[in-house]
FIKOLZA-1660 file (N, C-alpha, C; in steps of 0.1 Angstrom, whole numbers, plus 5000, padded with zeros to 4 digits):
% residues 91
   i   px   py   pz ch aa at
   1 7995 8941 4696  A  X  N
   1 8002 8948 4708  A  X CA
   1 8007 8941 4721  A  X  C
   2 8023 8950 4722  A  X  N
   2 8031 8939 4733  A  X CA
   2 8032 8948 4740  A  X  C
   3 8037 8946 4759  A  X  N
   3 8043 8958 4766  A  X CA
   3 8050 8948 4771  A  X  C
   4 8057 8959 4782  A  X  N
   4 8071 8956 4789  A  X CA
   4 8071 8961 4802  A  X  C
   5 8074 8956 4813  A  X  N
   5 8073 8963 4829  A  X CA
   5 8088 8961 4835  A  X  C
   6 8095 8960 4839  A  X  N
   6 8101 8961 4847  A  X CA
   6 8105 8966 4858  A  X  C
   7 8109 8960 4868  A  X  N
   7 8106 8962 4885  A  X CA
   7 8122 8961 4887  A  X  C
   8 8132 8970 4896  A  X  N
   8 8142 8970 4900  A  X CA
   8 8144 8972 4911  A  X  C
   9 8151 8960 4921  A  X  N
   9 8146 8966 4936  A  X CA
   9 8167 8966 4942  A  X  C
  10 8167 8978 4948  A  X  N
  10 8177 8978 4956  A  X CA
  10 8183 8969 4973  A  X  C
  11 8188 8962 4974  A  X  N
  11 8187 8956 4987  A  X CA
  11 8195 8963 4990  A  X  C
  12 8199 8962 5009  A  X  N
  12 8207 8967 5016  A  X CA
  12 8225 8957 5012  A  X  C
  13 8222 8946 5015  A  X  N
  13 8232 8933 5010  A  X CA
  13 8230 8924 5002  A  X  C
  14 8243 8915 4992  A  X  N
  14 8235 8906 4988  A  X CA
  14 8228 8894 4990  A  X  C
  15 8226 8896 5005  A  X  N
  15 8223 8881 5017  A  X CA
  15 8210 8884 5014  A  X  C
  16 8206 8896 5019  A  X  N
  16 8193 8904 5015  A  X CA
  16 8179 8899 5003  A  X  C
  17 8189 8902 4993  A  X  N
  17 8187 8898 4980  A  X CA
  17 8184 8889 4973  A  X  C
  18 8191 8880 4978  A  X  N
  18 8194 8864 4977  A  X CA
  18 8179 8857 4983  A  X  C
  19 8177 8862 4990  A  X  N
  19 8167 8860 5006  A  X CA
  19 8154 8862 4996  A  X  C
  20 8151 8881 4988  A  X  N
  20 8141 8880 4980  A  X CA
  20 8140 8872 4970  A  X  C
  21 8145 8873 4965  A  X  N
  21 8141 8857 4953  A  X CA
  21 8142 8850 4955  A  X  C
  22 8146 8843 4970  A  X  N
  22 8143 8834 4967  A  X CA
  22 8127 8833 4975  A  X  C
  23 8117 8841 4982  A  X  N
  23 8105 8840 4979  A  X CA
  23 8100 8845 4973  A  X  C
  24 8101 8851 4963  A  X  N
  24 8094 8854 4950  A  X CA
  24 8095 8847 4942  A  X  C
  25 8106 8837 4940  A  X  N
  25 8108 8825 4927  A  X CA
  25 8097 8817 4928  A  X  C
  26 8096 8811 4939  A  X  N
  26 8082 8802 4942  A  X CA
  26 8066 8803 4934  A  X  C
  27 8064 8819 4937  A  X  N
  27 8052 8824 4929  A  X CA
  27 8052 8826 4920  A  X  C
  28 8062 8827 4915  A  X  N
  28 8064 8832 4900  A  X CA
  28 8071 8824 4892  A  X  C
  29 8066 8813 4897  A  X  N
  29 8077 8801 4882  A  X CA
  29 8066 8798 4875  A  X  C
  30 8051 8799 4871  A  X  N
  30 8041 8795 4864  A  X CA
  30 8038 8812 4856  A  X  C
  31 8039 8810 4844  A  X  N
  31 8027 8820 4835  A  X CA
  31 8013 8817 4831  A  X  C
  32 8007 8827 4830  A  X  N
  32 7995 8824 4818  A  X CA
  32 8007 8826 4801  A  X  C
  33 7997 8815 4797  A  X  N
  33 8000 8817 4782  A  X CA
  33 8002 8825 4778  A  X  C
  34 8012 8836 4766  A  X  N
  34 8015 8848 4765  A  X CA
  34 8016 8860 4772  A  X  C
  35 8028 8851 4779  A  X  N
  35 8029 8863 4790  A  X CA
  35 8045 8853 4797  A  X  C
  36 8057 8861 4801  A  X  N
  36 8068 8859 4806  A  X CA
  36 8071 8862 4816  A  X  C
  37 8077 8862 4823  A  X  N
  37 8083 8871 4838  A  X CA
  37 8100 8862 4841  A  X  C
  38 8104 8874 4841  A  X  N
  38 8121 8868 4840  A  X CA
  38 8130 8876 4856  A  X  C
  39 8138 8869 4863  A  X  N
  39 8145 8876 4871  A  X CA
  39 8158 8871 4877  A  X  C
  40 8166 8885 4878  A  X  N
  40 8180 8881 4880  A  X CA
  40 8181 8889 4890  A  X  C
  41 8194 8885 4897  A  X  N
  41 8200 8890 4906  A  X CA
  41 8212 8893 4905  A  X  C
  42 8218 8902 4910  A  X  N
  42 8235 8905 4909  A  X CA
  42 8235 8913 4919  A  X  C
  43 8247 8911 4933  A  X  N
  43 8251 8918 4944  A  X CA
  43 8235 8921 4946  A  X  C
  44 8237 8934 4948  A  X  N
  44 8226 8939 4957  A  X CA
  44 8210 8942 4952  A  X  C
  45 8209 8937 4938  A  X  N
  45 8206 8945 4930  A  X CA
  45 8193 8932 4923  A  X  C
  46 8178 8932 4925  A  X  N
  46 8171 8922 4919  A  X CA
  46 8165 8933 4906  A  X  C
  47 8164 8920 4893  A  X  N
  47 8153 8928 4883  A  X CA
  47 8142 8920 4881  A  X  C
  48 8133 8922 4885  A  X  N
  48 8121 8916 4876  A  X CA
  48 8111 8925 4860  A  X  C
  49 8116 8916 4854  A  X  N
  49 8108 8917 4840  A  X CA
  49 8094 8908 4836  A  X  C
  50 8085 8919 4832  A  X  N
  50 8075 8914 4823  A  X CA
  50 8072 8916 4813  A  X  C
  51 8072 8904 4806  A  X  N
  51 8067 8908 4787  A  X CA
  51 8054 8900 4785  A  X  C
  52 8041 8908 4784  A  X  N
  52 8027 8902 4776  A  X CA
  52 8022 8912 4770  A  X  C
  53 8012 8902 4762  A  X  N
  53 8004 8910 4745  A  X CA
  53 7994 8920 4754  A  X  C
  54 7998 8921 4766  A  X  N
  54 7984 8936 4771  A  X CA
  54 7992 8941 4782  A  X  C
  55 7994 8955 4778  A  X  N
  55 7998 8962 4789  A  X CA
  55 7993 8965 4804  A  X  C
  56 7978 8962 4805  A  X  N
  56 7969 8962 4814  A  X CA
  56 7979 8950 4821  A  X  C
  57 7982 8933 4820  A  X  N
  57 7987 8925 4828  A  X CA
  57 8000 8928 4825  A  X  C
  58 8012 8931 4825  A  X  N
  58 8018 8940 4824  A  X CA
  58 8026 8944 4839  A  X  C
  59 8015 8957 4843  A  X  N
  59 8015 8962 4848  A  X CA
  59 8011 8959 4859  A  X  C
  60 7999 8954 4862  A  X  N
  60 7998 8944 4874  A  X CA
  60 8001 8932 4879  A  X  C
  61 8006 8927 4868  A  X  N
  61 8015 8922 4872  A  X CA
  61 8032 8920 4885  A  X  C
  62 8036 8934 4878  A  X  N
  62 8046 8944 4884  A  X CA
  62 8044 8947 4898  A  X  C
  63 8029 8956 4898  A  X  N
  63 8024 8960 4910  A  X CA
  63 8023 8944 4916  A  X  C
  64 8020 8938 4913  A  X  N
  64 8016 8921 4922  A  X CA
  64 8031 8919 4929  A  X  C
  65 8040 8919 4922  A  X  N
  65 8054 8913 4929  A  X CA
  65 8061 8931 4933  A  X  C
  66 8056 8941 4933  A  X  N
  66 8061 8950 4940  A  X CA
  66 8053 8950 4954  A  X  C
  67 8040 8945 4954  A  X  N
  67 8032 8940 4965  A  X CA
  67 8041 8931 4976  A  X  C
  68 8045 8917 4969  A  X  N
  68 8054 8907 4972  A  X CA
  68 8065 8912 4980  A  X  C
  69 8073 8924 4972  A  X  N
  69 8084 8931 4977  A  X CA
  69 8084 8938 4993  A  X  C
  70 8071 8946 4995  A  X  N
  70 8065 8955 5007  A  X CA
  70 8064 8947 5015  A  X  C
  71 8061 8938 5014  A  X  N
  71 8056 8924 5024  A  X CA
  71 8068 8917 5032  A  X  C
  72 8078 8915 5021  A  X  N
  72 8092 8908 5026  A  X CA
  72 8103 8918 5028  A  X  C
  73 8099 8931 5025  A  X  N
  73 8105 8940 5033  A  X CA
  73 8106 8941 5049  A  X  C
  74 8090 8940 5055  A  X  N
  74 8082 8942 5064  A  X CA
  74 8089 8929 5073  A  X  C
  75 8088 8914 5068  A  X  N
  75 8088 8897 5075  A  X CA
  75 8105 8902 5077  A  X  C
  76 8114 8904 5065  A  X  N
  76 8131 8909 5068  A  X CA
  76 8133 8919 5077  A  X  C
  77 8128 8927 5078  A  X  N
  77 8130 8939 5092  A  X CA
  77 8130 8936 5105  A  X  C
  78 8114 8926 5106  A  X  N
  78 8116 8917 5116  A  X CA
  78 8119 8909 5125  A  X  C
  79 8124 8899 5112  A  X  N
  79 8129 8890 5116  A  X CA
  79 8147 8891 5118  A  X  C
  80 8156 8906 5112  A  X  N
  80 8164 8909 5122  A  X CA
  80 8168 8919 5123  A  X  C
  81 8160 8921 5131  A  X  N
  81 8158 8931 5140  A  X CA
  81 8169 8929 5148  A  X  C
  82 8182 8936 5156  A  X  N
  82 8190 8931 5164  A  X CA
  82 8201 8928 5156  A  X  C
  83 8203 8922 5140  A  X  N
  83 8212 8912 5136  A  X CA
  83 8214 8920 5123  A  X  C
  84 8209 8934 5125  A  X  N
  84 8218 8942 5109  A  X CA
  84 8232 8938 5110  A  X  C
  85 8245 8941 5115  A  X  N
  85 8254 8941 5108  A  X CA
  85 8257 8922 5109  A  X  C
  86 8248 8909 5108  A  X  N
  86 8256 8901 5098  A  X CA
  86 8245 8904 5089  A  X  C
  87 8234 8906 5088  A  X  N
  87 8228 8906 5074  A  X CA
  87 8221 8916 5063  A  X  C
  88 8228 8922 5069  A  X  N
  88 8214 8937 5066  A  X CA
  88 8196 8940 5062  A  X  C
  89 8197 8948 5058  A  X  N
  89 8181 8953 5058  A  X CA
  89 8175 8951 5045  A  X  C
  90 8165 8948 5038  A  X  N
  90 8164 8956 5023  A  X CA
  90 8161 8969 5023  A  X  C
  91 8158 8978 5016  A  X  N
  91 8152 8988 5015  A  X CA
  91 8143 8988 5003  A  X  C
% end
């Protein structure tokens, strides 16, 4: 059995999207055997795609990435407080 899961994140602007991609990339560069993880960004959209022989692995990986996205959002909002006209906010 093979399964896949995808997560699409819309940021407030391309700066936030690139920053999110930069933060996620180092942690998600290597994957276990039998699993693939791809990330792509376009404008304000960041998409993460996971494929695995196990549905639970694909789903748990996407959930782990989602937790990282939530943490990024909190840090991004704190670090850009007062600078929203320059950098935007992640949603």
